[in-house]
NUKOL-269523 format. One record per residue: x, y, z of N, C-alpha, C in turn. Coordinates in steps of 0.001 Angstrom, whole numbers, plus 500000, padded with zeros to 6 digits. Each point is the difference from the previous one (the first is absolute). Example, Ala and Ser with C-alpha at 12.3 -4.5 7.8 and 13.67 -1.06 7.14 Angstrom:
! residues 2
     n.x     n.y     n.z    ca.x    ca.y    ca.z     c.x     c.y     c.z
  513190  494310  507800  499110  501190  500000  500900  501200  500000
  499650  501050  499280  500820  501190  500060  499230  501090  500730
END
This chain:
! residues 82
     n.x     n.y     n.z    ca.x    ca.y    ca.z     c.x     c.y     c.z
  261364  237322  697007  500228  500043  498577  500427  498640  499467
  500698  499218  500818  500453  498684  499563  498811  499119  499609
  498969  499974  500835  498817  499201  499682  499290  500539  498770
  499960  501306  499849  499369  500583  498821  500745  499586  498739
  501315  499939  500060  500799  499576  498846  499707  498548  499638
  499776  499178  501004  499745  498583  499769  498708  499769  499224
  499053  500875  500125  498724  499833  499288  499825  501011  498868
  501074  500683  499643  499961  500896  498852  499312  501322  500220
  499943  500487  501227  499313  501268  500269  500941  501148  500354
  501307  499760  500023  500921  501027  500479  499940  501270  499144
  499765  499869  498704  499911  501191  499141  498734  500800  500253
  499056  499405  500690  498726  500655  500275  499968  500670  501368
  501057  499826  500797  499989  500488  501381  500882  501225  500180
  499543  500883  500867  500779  501154  500413  499868  500100  501508
  501118  500050  500690  499986  500183  501451  500270  501461  500290
  499154  500603  500801  500133  501414  500328  500340  500174  501467
  500902  500900  500272  500284  500391  501382  499186  501251  500296
  499590  500140  501244  499320  501231  500359  498569  499784  500442
  499161  500920  499633  498628  500072  500459  499129  498906  499381
  499349  499213  500843  499146  498903  499523  498794  500529  499232
  499450  501124  500405  498838  500561  499299  500360  500381  498567
  501198  500565  499830  500465  500358  498661  500217  498739  499155
  500583  498972  500612  500238  498745  499284  498688  499370  499551
  498992  500004  500865  498690  499447  499641  499385  500809  498862
  500115  501301  500061  499442  500852  498949  500642  499715  498646
  501285  499662  499985  500721  499743  498757  499865  498563  499499
  499559  499103  500856  499990  498575  499683  498871  499606  499064
  500280  498993  499174  498955  499374  499192  499310  498902  500797
  500745  499377  500896  499487  498955  500886  500762  500095  501317
  499327  499747  501112  500613  500134  501319  500083  498625  500659
  501183  499675  500525  500253  498714  500651  500367  500232  501462
  499021  500299  500834  500318  500267  501401  500265  498700  500759
  500975  500041  500873  500254  498879  500889  499713  500457  501417
  498859  499629  500525  499608  500375  501363  500002  501516  500171
  499484  500717  499022  500067  501460  500011  498630  500611  499750
  499793  501144  500608  498750  500719  499777  499978  500699  498644
  501099  499928  499239  500004  500604  498668  498958  499353  499091
  499526  498814  500354  498924  499361  499235  498749  500870  500016
  499723  500645  501117  498819  500867  500091  500166  501229  499111
  501198  500593  500013  500284  501151  499149  499824  499614  498533
  500519  498828  499625  499871  499533  498617  498539  499771  499626
  499250  499381  500892  498584  499731  499718  499220  501303  499831
  500297  500978  500830  499330  501299  499877  500332  500678  498672
  501196  499731  499498  500418  500563  498706  499600  499103  498828
  499279  498925  500307  499538  499028  499003  501162  499357  499238
  501068  499709  500739  501164  499293  499449  499842  498520  500306
  500423  499127  499094  499975  498572  500304  500952  499675  501145
  499585  499079  500857  500783  499613  501179  500147  498482  500027
  501200  499536  500309  500247  498597  500318  500669  499996  501365
  499348  499430  500988  500545  499958  501352  501047  498889  500080
  501230  500384  500303  501106  499056  500072  500165  499550  501441
  500099  498692  500192  500136  499430  501334  501069  498926  499985
  500642  499798  501125  500991  498927  500076  499337  498659  500292
  498705  500035  500267  499257  498776  500236  500037  499508  501431
  500976  500474  500773  500135  499528  501372  499249  500846  501012
  499854  501252  499708  499276  500849  500959  498852  500689  499284
  498851  499993  500615  498838  500626  499374  500071  501525  500104
  499266  500658  499134  499851  501440  500139  499266  500270  501311
  500342  501094  500712  499287  500324  501244  498500  500163  499772
  499649  500582  498880  498612  500039  499539  500022  499480  498564
  498918  499486  499525  499993  499390  498674  499911  501081  498930
  501132  500629  499730  500058  501097  499037  499547  499538  498620
  500398  498788  499612  499643  499535  498657  498484  499924  499823
  499278  499628  501049  498536  499953  499926  499412  501411  499971
  500572  500892  500766  499478  501366  500080  500147  500730  498668
  501158  499845  499347  500233  500709  498733  499715  499110  498788
  499464  498800  500255  499648  499048  498940  501201  499716  499100
  501094  499542  500620  501243  499730  499278  500452  498556  500221
  500606  499418  498985  500541  498654  500192  501237  500033  500886
  500344  498843  500545  501231  499853  500786  500990  499168  499206
  501285  500303  500163  501058  499223  499355  501099  499718  501012
  500547  498789  499929  501065  499601  500922  501359  499879  499319
  500037  500170  498685  501266  499853  499272  499970  500849  498743
  501175  500166  499423  500093  500734  498736  499224  499276  498906
  500013  498672  500027  499235  499242  499012  498507  500296  500101
  499492  500059  501231  498577  500312  500184  499688  501418  499529
  500894  500935  500262  499801  501384  499528  499949  500022  498480
  500938  499308  499363  500042  499950  498534  498722  499390  499434
  499511  498948  500633  498769  499354  499548  498813  500961  500093
  499916  500724  501104  498895  500959  500188  500082  501129  498983
  501202  500515  499773  500177  501123  499065  499728  499586  498569
  500478  498827  499650  499840  499544  498608  498649  499398  499827
END
């Protein structure tokens, strides 16, 4: 949330505890970090931005499979969203 506040997105974010499938269903956009939830989002036709720390690659290239951009920082996420 700290990074989201720095780029003015904190009012747009909701963090949910619990079932990932339910969270994806409720989301307007999905930001998976090394997670298969990107596939669930793509199947539901939700926009996806694959979040990475930049140091370790995804085990499989999820961003290519679901045709989603990658972001390494909150600034990059904000740029993609806006």
